[in-house]
Each structure stands twice: as structure tokens, then as C-alpha cells.
N, C-alpha and C positions, 0 to 999 in steps of 0.2 A: 391406507384405500383408493380407490379412483371414484371420482367425482361422478362413476355412471353408477358403480354402485350402492352411493351412501341411501338410508334410506328415507322415506315423502318427506320434504318440507327440511332435510338434515343439511340443503346443501347453500351455501352463503355465494356471496356474490363475488367474496374475497376469495375463497376456494377456486373458482373459476379461471380470476384471473392469475392467481396465484402457482394453478398447478399444473397450469398447461403451455405448452412454447408460444412463445408471441404469436399473437396472425397477424395479415394484412390489417384486419383491422383496426389494429391496437396502433401496427405503425402507423396509417393513416391518422389517428385520429394526435401521434404525439410529432406529428412530421407540422402537421395544418398549427398544432399549440407554438412550436417552434421559431414556425413561421412568422408567426403575434408577438414573437419575443426580440423576431429580427427587425420585426418595423419600429419597433418599440426603440431598438438600440440602433435604428439611424435616426430613428426623431429628436431623441435625447441628444445624438450628439450631433443637431444639422445647427444650436445654438452657439452651443464654443465652434464651429467652425465656420460659421457666420458672424461671429466678434471682431474677427483683425481686419475683413473687410469693410464691416461695419462700422468701425470705430474709423477707417481713412476715409469709407464714403460720405458718413455723416458729419464729419471731422467733431467728436464727442472725444475722450479721452476712455477709458478700461474702465474704470469704476461706475461709470453712468449706463453699463449693462450688468449690473449686481439684480437688481432687482429681476429682470429679463429673463438673465439666467436659472436661478429659483420659478419663475414664476410658474413654468410645470410641472414642478416639484408641487406645490401646494395646490394645483388642480390635482395631480394626484392623489393627494391627500385629501381631497373633497370627494373625488368619485369614488376610494381602496373606502370609506365611510358611508357616503350617503345612496351609494350605486351598487358598489359591488358586492358588497353581501344579497344583493339581490338573488346572485348567482342558486343560494342554495332554495330561496323558494320557485325561485320560476324557470331556475334552466341555468345550466351554463352558457347554451348556443346563442338563444336568443340574448340573452346579455351580452356575451360576447360581441354580437353580430352588432347590436346599436354600438355599441362600442367605438367598434372600428369606424363606423359610419360618419358618428358623429367627432370621431379625430379626425377622421378625414377632409374632411369640411372647414375643423378652427384652422387644418396646417395650412390649407387654402388661405387660410387669411388672413395669413402671418405675410401674403405675397405683397399686401396692400398698404402697412406700416408705411409712419414718414420720419416715429421718431418712437424714441424708448418705449416710453408709455403705452404707445400699438402693443408695441411684441408684448409686453405684460397682459394684456388684458385677454390676448389669441392664444398665446402659449400659454396661462392658463386652462383657457380651455381645451387644448391638446390636450392638459393634464389630468382632466376631466375625464377626457375619454380613457384613455390609456389607463387612469386607474382603476375607473367597470372592470378593461378586461384584464388588469393584471392577475388577482388573485385567483378567478375564474379558469383563465388557465394554467395558470401551473398545481392548480387544484386536480383538472382535469388529465392533463398528462399524471397527474403521481393518483390516479381513479382508474389510470389503464394501462399503469406498470405495474409488474410482478414485483411482489416486499424483496426477491431475490437481483433485481435488475433497477430499481426503486433511484438508490441514488444516482446511480451511473445514466440513465435513461430521463430524468429530472436536472441532471448534467448537459444533456444535450440539451437538452430543452430550455434552462440558463442560459446557456455557451451563446446561441443566438443573439441574445442582446449582446454579446462581445463583437460577433460575427457585423453584428449591424451597425454596428459603429466603427467597425473595423471599416468595411465596405463604405461607409460614409467616408472617413480622413481618406482613403484610395480614388475616391470618386470627386472628391468634394473641387479640386485644384482646378478636375476639368471644368465641373459644374459650374463654378464660378468664373471661370473663362469663359465658357461658354453662355450664360444666360444671366448672371452675374448673384447675385448673394438668394435672388429669391429662388435659384434654380433646385439649391436644395429643398424645401417648403414643397416646391410643388411636387418633388419625387416622391416627399414627404407624406403628400396629400394622397398621391395616385395609389401607390401601393395598399394601406390599409382598406380601400371600400374595393378592390380584388379581390385581396383574402379576403373579406368579410362574405361573398359572392360564391368563391372556395367553400367557408365553414357550411354552408348549405346544407354540402355532399357527408358533412361530419356527425357523426349519433350523440347525442346527449350521455349525461353521467350515470351508466349502470347501476351504477352504486347509490348513486341521493332518487334515480325512480324507482327501484326496489324496495328502499328506508320509506319511501315517502308514500308510493301506492302500490304494491305488487302489483298491483291485475292491470295494471294500466299495457295499453296495448303494444307500446315503444320498449317496456321493459322484452315481452316475445322479440320482437323485431329485432332487439339487438343482439340476444344471445343467440340466435338462428343465426348470427353470421360469425357471434367470437366464437358459439361453443354450441352447431348443431346435432351431436350427439344428445343434449343435455333438454329433459324437460323440465318445461317451463315452472311445472309442477310442482317440481324438487325444490323452487328455489323459496331461499327467506331471506332478508331481511337480516341485514347483520342488528348485532342484537347488544350491540357494547356499546355502550353510550354512556357519557360521563356526566352530564346535565341535563333537565329537562329542555328541548330545543326549542326557540323559537326564531335562531338566525340573529337573534343578538349578542353585542358585545359583553353583556348580561354571564351570557352564558360561556365566555373567555374568562371570568372573574370570577366563578367559584370554580370549591374545589371540584378535583383533584387542579383542572387545568389552569390553576391563578396563580399557582410559583411557574410553570412555564411559561403565561404568558409573558408577566412583567420581565423576567431576566431575556426572551425573545425579542420583546418589544425595546429592553435597554440594546443590546447585545448591535442589532440590526441601525437601531438610530445611531450608536458612533462607527458604524461600518459606511453607513450611506451620506454618514457629512467627510468621511473621508475618501471618497467612493468619484462623489460628488465633485466636491471640490478641484480633484483632480481635471475630472473630466472637462469640469466648466471650465479652466483656468488652463491647463495642461499648454495649450497652443499657445498661449499672450506670452505664460513663463519662461518656456525657450524663444521664445520672439524677443523677450530682456537678457536672456541669457547669452544672446548673437545667433540665436540659429534662423537662416530664411524664413522667409514665411512660409513659402511650400513644405521647409524638411519639423517648420513646426507642425502645421498640420499634420503631418504623417506622422507627426507622434502621436496621435492616437495611435492610431494602426499600431504602432509597439506595444502599446499600454493594453490594446482590446486582445494581443494576441497572444500577450503575456497571461492575460484573462482566463484566454479556451485553454492554454497549455495547463494552467494551474488547477481549472473548473476538474477534468480530466482528471489529471490527477488525486486531483480532495476526491472525483466519486469513487474510484476503487478503497484509499482508503478508507470511505464512509460506510462503503458496501461492506467493509468486513471488518466493522466494529471499534473504528480508531477515529471515528467523528474531533471526541474534544480534544485527543493528541493534534488532528491535523490542521485545529480551529489556531490550537495553538503556538503550534507555529509558523501558519500562515500569518497572523499577528504579531508573533517576534520577528520576524525577517520581515515586516513593511518596517517596523522601528528602524530597525536596524539599518536597512538598505534606506529612508528617509534620512539617518546622520551622513551615511555615505553623500548624501547630495552634495553636501556642505565638506567633503572634506575631496572629491573628485574634480579634477577639470573639468567645465560645459562641452568636449569635444565632442561630437558625433559618435564616436565608439562607444566613447565609455559612458555617456549618459543612456549613448538609446538602450544598451546593456540594463543600467539599472532599473531604465522605462519596461523594458519587458518582463526587470524580477519584478517591480512592485503593482506588474501587474496580476503577475503569474500567485503572489502572493497575497493582495488583497481580496481580486474577484473569485479568484481562488476558494477565500476565507464567502465569501457569499455568496461563490453554491451550493458550500457543505451546510448551511445556515436555512438555507429551500432546501434541503432534503430532510436536514429534524425537523421541521413546521410540519411539512408534512407525516412524518410522526409522531406526532407532537399533538396533533388534531382529527378526531373522527370524522368519516365521509361527513357528514348531513351540521359540521361547521366548519369546515373547510375553511370554504370559502371565506365563510365570516373570520376565522382564525386570520388566512391567508392577506385578506383586502384589511383590518385593522393592523395588524404586523407594519405592514407596506404606509399605510397613514401614520402611524405613528412615525414609526421611521423616516419618514417625511420631514419630522423638526429637524433633523440632525441632517436630512440633505438639501431641504430649505438654509439649513445655517453653512452647509460648505462655500455653497458660491460666493454668498454671502460675508465672512468670515474670510473666504478669499478675494475678493471687491475689497474690504478693509485694512488688508495687510496692503497688496498690491498697493490703495491710496497712504501706505506710512513709504512708500520706496524702498521700501528692504529689498534685498538683490535676490534676485529668484530661488537662492541654492538653499541660505536661511529662509526662506516659507516652507519651500519642501520640507525641509531639514525637521521646522516644530510640528508634521503632522507624524511625528515618533510618539507626541503625549497621549492624543486619541490610540493609538494603537497600542499603546503600553495599557491604558484601561481597558482594550479589549481583553487584550491575556489574562487575565485580571477576571474578569466577566465568562469569559472560558471555563475556567478553570469550575467558578461555580455550578456548571451547565451536568460534571457529574453525580450533582445531589439528585439534580432530576431525574436523569438517565437513571441513573439506580433504583430511584423507587417506581416509575412504568417498570423497569425490568422484574424488576422482584415481586409485583403487584402491589406496595402499599398505595399507590393511587387507588386502585380498589375497591379498598377495604375501606378507603377516607370518603371512594360516592358512594358507599352505598350507607356509609353511617350520616352523610348529609342528605343526599337522596331518596336513598333504596334506590338506587340504577346500580346499576351494574355493568362493568369495564374489566374486559377479556383483557389479560397481559399479552402484550404483542410479542414480536419475536426481537430476541436481545440489541440490544441498541450501541450500548457503550464500549468503551475500550476496558 
């Protein structure tokens, strides 16, 4: 049945999004959200890129910057928990604009730091800004992406984090030579403010607006741009809800979302531990293995290039119902590659290849998890779901740089430190296996039955998700 022939009040936002070709409006939303991810990737990488220079300028050991490396991640957890969920109440767009402006101001404050504690303060504020933005940008992308292309489009959005970090690694030697270490943070301050202005031209979430208040004039305005042949009077909000919704963490901890939530939290935490340990200390580890400072900084480029390649490959598998198999393969490959660092010599071509490969496997797994998260949570709690998942996973992200600093202080060789990453990667393989149960319950409708028993709500079974 076409969208224009449905009876009155039978058409949902999901039908409009899923049954039509991708429009210019959807492309604009996804591009802007991708630029948000780019800014995040650039900014998150700046601290790791600045540390080798700061070690020389401030004459401090690498371990002195452990808390500064983790500070933005702590801030992201705070922003994700306390400010990110506001997107489910106030709208994605205003929350994202406010977070970007705050993030830019805090990044500018970093350049006035004269010792590591100053860095900790400002980088915490930067993280709060991004934590506010992250879940809403991810949710908005998912809400304007048709289901048949959602994994790919979310990967396009998420891969811009890797692209931003890659660009940061490319321009860092030039910026540092031109303006000192401060140059990285000046650029990191200007970009989010420009992006906040650009977001004024973007629409808010049609799914969220129609679910909250179908007669909101913004619903009709967005629908005219998205599907001008559809009468807004046909539109109704999707009825699929797993729990009574208030936009709080309690919505995520009731059946049937509870089982999805804790598994996502656990695997996200382990993955961010691996990811941020490498992102924070890779230049230092490569320098310890005998690489020049410029080559060590460019090691980030190789890692993020692998991440982009892995994200595209993984999204193709997720869209074809191979999510769990892809995750198992990614984490198994990460463990094997980590061990290879201790077995092969640290010469440029050999280790550069390993860095690209571990970027493919580890960052690819993160993109697959993002796509699964969009499928796990309905729109009315999607920003809350992403926000709390990001916040809880920051425990792993914070622990990663701190663990790296602690191991570096022990004086272990770089190859041995990287090889130790095989242990948490193996844990992720086991958690990935357990996701089969969650996906099967969603696909077979068991969650819908449980929701009806516990809350009287209906949960419509989505399209097949699992292998």
C-alpha cells in the first residue's frame, strides 16, 4: 500500500521515512550530524596529539597527563547523564546547539592552561558539552534514516568521528609548528561554534515531535519538506512503546528494555576502554618504540583510516542481518592483532599495517554497536538510551587512559602494553555472543509480550535484526 492511499490516521512517521527515497532534507540532517561527529573526533584527539609537545614544554613525564587525557571522558559522562536526555523533552536541535556553543567556549579555555590540573578542568567542561550533543546527534540521524539504510547512514555519521581524528593527526604537526600546542585547541574552539550556527537551518526530530504533540505546527512544516504529497491529518504517532516514557534512566531499566540496556552498557564500556586507551596513548607508545614524533602523531591517522574502512564494512554486514557475527569477528581480530604487536618488529611498514588493521576491527565494532543501539530503543527514549549508554561506557573510556598511564609508569615496552589489550577484546567476544538472545527476543516478539504483561503497553516487532 502506498503512503498516499492509507486510510486517515493510519500513516506513521516511520512509514514516511522508510517507504520513500531519501530526500534532500534527510541528507541535510545526516550531513550536519556527521559534522557534529567530525568536530567531536577532532577535539577528542587534540589532547593526545598535544601531550608529546607538552611533555617537552612543561618538562613533565607522560604519566602526569593521565587525568588530563581522561578528563573529557568524565565530562562526557556527566553531560550524557544530566543534559543529553533533555533532547527527549526539549528537542534534539536546541540541546545540540547549546552543547556546541558550550563545547567551543570550554575548548578555548584550554589554551590558558599552565599545568595539568588546568587541563583537567577545561577538558572536563569540553566533555560535558559533547556529552550533551552525542546522544541527540546519534538519535537524530537514526530518526531521519530509513530502516533499510539505517546502519550505513549511522556508520557514515559515526565514521566522521574517525575522520575528525584523522584530520587532527594530519594537521597537528603543522598547527603545532605554526602556533604551538595551543593551535589545536583554537581550531577545536572555532569549529563547534560555526556548526551551531549551521544547525539553525536543520529541522528537529519529526518522530519525536509527532509522538509528543501531533498538532505541533513544526510537524506540518517538516512534513511539507519531507513528503509534500502527504496530508498531515493522515499522520499519527507511532504507538510502539516499551514502557511509560518520562525520559529517565528508569525507562531503560524496565522490561523489555532492561536486558538490552545492561548488555549494551557492558560491551560499550569494554570497547571504549580499548578505543580510548589507544587513542590517548598511541603517539606516546609509538615514540617509545622508536618512531619520530611526527611519525608517531601520524600513527593516529593510520588508526582512524582503518576505523573508517571498518565502519563501512561493518555497516554493510549489519544491514544484512549479520550484526553479531560482525562483532565477534571484530573483537576476535582485535585480540589477535594486539598480540602481533609483541611478535613483530616496530618498523614503520609492519606496525603501520597493524595499526590500520586494529583500527578496522575496533572502530568497526563501535559503529556496529551504534547501529544496534538505534534498533534497541524506540524514538521517545532514544536520546536517553544513547545518553546513558554513552555515560556508563565512559567508565571504560576513563579507565583506558588511566590504565595506560599506570602501565607506562611501570616501564613496560610499548609492544607488551599493546598486547595486553587482547584480554578485554576477548571479553567483548563473549558479550557479543550473548547479544544473539536479545536480538532473537526482539525479532520473535517476545519483548512485546513481556511489555504487555508488565506495563500494558504494546511494542511492535521491528524488521529482522539478527544473524
